[in-house]
C-alpha positions as CSV (number, residue, x, y, z in Angstrom):
1,M,-141.3,12.9,123.0
2,A,-144.9,13.5,122.0
3,Y,-148.4,13.4,123.5
4,Q,-151.7,13.2,121.6
5,K,-155.0,13.9,123.3
6,G,-158.5,13.2,122.0
7,L,-160.8,16.2,122.2
8,D,-164.1,14.4,121.8
9,V,-165.7,11.1,122.7
10,E,-165.9,9.8,119.1
11,G,-162.1,10.4,118.5
12,K,-162.8,12.7,115.6
13,Q,-160.6,15.6,116.9
14,Q,-157.1,15.3,118.4
15,L,-154.5,17.7,119.6
16,G,-150.8,16.7,119.6
17,I,-147.7,18.3,121.0
18,G,-144.1,17.1,120.6
19,F,-140.7,18.1,121.8
20,Q,-137.3,17.2,120.5
21,T,-133.8,17.8,121.8
22,T,-130.8,17.2,119.6
23,F,-127.2,17.0,120.6
24,A,-125.3,18.1,117.5
25,H,-121.7,18.4,116.5
26,R,-120.3,20.7,113.8
27,K,-116.9,20.7,112.3
28,L,-115.5,23.1,109.7
29,E,-112.0,22.9,108.4
30,K,-110.4,25.6,106.3
31,P,-109.2,24.1,102.9
32,K,-105.9,25.1,101.4
33,L,-107.8,27.0,98.6
34,L,-110.8,29.0,99.5
35,F,-113.5,30.0,96.9
36,E,-116.3,32.5,97.2
37,N,-119.1,29.9,96.8
38,Q,-117.6,28.0,99.8
39,L,-118.1,31.1,102.0
40,E,-121.7,31.4,100.7
41,S,-122.5,27.8,101.7
42,W,-120.9,28.2,105.1
43,I,-123.0,31.4,105.8
44,N,-126.2,29.6,104.6
45,S,-125.5,26.8,107.1
46,G,-125.3,29.0,110.2
47,F,-121.7,30.2,110.0
48,S,-121.1,34.0,109.8
49,N,-118.5,36.7,110.1
50,I,-115.8,34.4,109.0
51,D,-112.4,36.1,108.7
52,I,-110.5,33.9,106.3
53,Y,-107.2,35.2,107.6
54,Q,-107.8,34.2,111.2
55,F,-110.0,31.2,110.7
56,G,-108.3,27.9,111.2
57,S,-111.1,25.4,111.9
58,A,-114.2,25.1,114.0
59,D,-115.1,22.0,116.1
60,F,-117.9,22.3,118.6
61,S,-121.0,20.6,120.0
62,Y,-124.4,22.2,120.9
63,T,-127.9,21.4,122.1
64,D,-130.8,22.2,119.9
65,I,-134.5,22.3,121.1
66,N,-137.5,21.9,118.8
67,A,-141.3,21.7,119.5
68,G,-144.5,21.3,117.5
69,L,-148.3,21.4,117.9
70,I,-150.9,19.8,115.6
71,Y,-154.7,19.7,115.5
72,Q,-156.3,16.9,113.5
73,A,-160.0,16.5,112.7
74,M,-162.2,14.1,110.8
75,L,-164.6,16.3,109.0
76,N,-166.8,13.4,107.9
77,T,-166.2,9.7,107.0
78,K,-164.2,10.7,103.9
79,N,-162.4,13.9,104.8
80,F,-159.6,14.5,107.3
81,I,-157.8,17.8,108.0
82,S,-154.7,18.7,110.0
83,V,-153.3,22.1,110.9
84,G,-150.0,22.5,112.7
85,A,-147.1,24.7,113.7
86,S,-143.5,23.8,114.8
87,M,-140.5,25.8,115.9
88,Y,-136.9,24.7,115.4
89,H,-133.8,26.1,117.1
90,I,-135.9,27.5,120.0
91,N,-132.8,28.1,122.0
92,K,-131.0,29.8,119.1
93,P,-127.7,27.7,119.3
94,S,-124.6,29.8,118.8
95,R,-120.9,29.4,119.2
96,F,-118.0,31.8,118.7
97,F,-114.6,30.5,117.5
98,L,-111.4,32.1,116.3
99,G,-112.2,33.7,113.0
100,G,-116.0,33.5,113.0
101,E,-119.2,32.5,114.6
102,F,-122.1,30.0,114.3
103,N,-125.7,31.0,114.8
104,L,-128.9,29.1,114.1
105,E,-131.9,31.4,113.9
106,R,-135.3,30.2,115.1
107,Q,-137.5,28.8,112.3
108,L,-141.2,28.6,112.5
109,W,-143.1,26.2,110.2
110,S,-146.9,26.0,109.7
111,H,-148.9,23.6,107.6
112,I,-152.4,22.7,106.5
113,A,-153.2,19.3,105.0
114,L,-156.2,17.5,103.7
115,E,-156.7,13.8,103.2
116,K,-159.7,12.7,101.1
117,N,-160.9,9.0,101.0
118,I,-162.5,8.2,97.7
119,E,-164.1,5.0,96.4
120,N,-162.5,1.5,96.7
121,D,-159.6,2.3,99.1
122,K,-158.2,5.2,97.2
123,Q,-157.0,8.4,98.8
124,I,-155.8,11.9,97.8
125,Y,-153.5,13.7,100.2
126,T,-152.5,17.4,99.7
127,A,-150.6,19.8,101.9
128,F,-149.2,23.3,102.1
129,L,-146.2,24.1,104.3
130,I,-144.6,27.5,104.9
131,G,-141.4,28.2,106.7
132,F,-140.4,31.5,108.4
133,S,-137.1,32.7,109.7
134,K,-136.2,36.2,110.9
135,Q,-139.8,37.3,110.3
136,E,-139.6,36.5,106.6
137,V,-141.0,33.6,104.5
138,N,-138.0,31.5,103.4
139,D,-139.5,28.2,102.3
140,V,-142.8,27.1,100.7
141,I,-143.7,23.4,100.1
142,S,-146.9,22.0,98.5
143,G,-148.0,19.0,96.7
144,I,-150.5,16.3,96.1
145,T,-150.3,12.5,96.4
146,Y,-152.7,9.8,95.1
147,Q,-152.7,6.4,96.8
148,F,-154.6,3.1,96.0
149,K,-154.5,-0.4,97.3
150,I,-153.2,-3.1,94.9
151,S,-154.1,-5.9,97.3
152,K,-155.0,-6.4,100.9
153,T,-151.4,-5.9,102.0
154,N,-149.9,-3.7,99.2
155,Q,-150.5,-0.1,98.2
156,F,-149.1,2.2,95.6
157,S,-148.6,6.0,95.9
158,F,-147.5,8.6,93.5
159,G,-147.5,12.4,93.6
160,V,-146.0,15.7,92.8
161,W,-144.4,17.9,95.4
162,G,-142.5,21.2,95.0
163,E,-140.4,23.4,97.1
164,K,-139.5,27.0,96.6
165,M,-136.7,28.3,98.8
166,I,-136.8,32.0,99.2
167,L,-133.5,33.5,100.3
C-alpha cells in the first residue's frame, strides 16, 4: 500500500509513503552431512546459535513489516531528483526452535537518484543506495543507465551498476 501527495500546485514536488506486510515461511532441514560453509550461509540468512547436535529441522511462519518514504522533485524541465529511505524487518521477526534461533535485524536503506533528460528523448539515470544494519553500513549500490528511444513505442537502455556487500 502506498500514498503519494503533491506538495505544490505545479506538481513539481511529491512526497510518497509506502507500507508492506509479508507473510513468510522458512524451512531448514539438517542434511546428513554438514559442512562449515553451510553453517555460514545459514547464519547470514538470519539463523543463529545453531547447535548441530540438537538441531533437527526448523519449519515456521512469520509476519514481516516494511515501510518507506520518498521525496521527488523536478529541478527544471530536464532534471529530476529523488531522495528516500526505507526500513525492512521493522518488527524484527524472530523464532526459537530446537537447536537454534532465527532473527532478522532491522535494515535501513537510503538513496539519492538523479534523472537528466538530454536532447531527442534521451535520458541518463544515476543513483546511489546505501544499506545499514546493526548501525553499520553493510551494502552500497551505485550505477548509471543511459536510455534512448528507438521509435515512438520502443526504447533501449543500457548501464553499469555495482554492489559492494560489506560484512
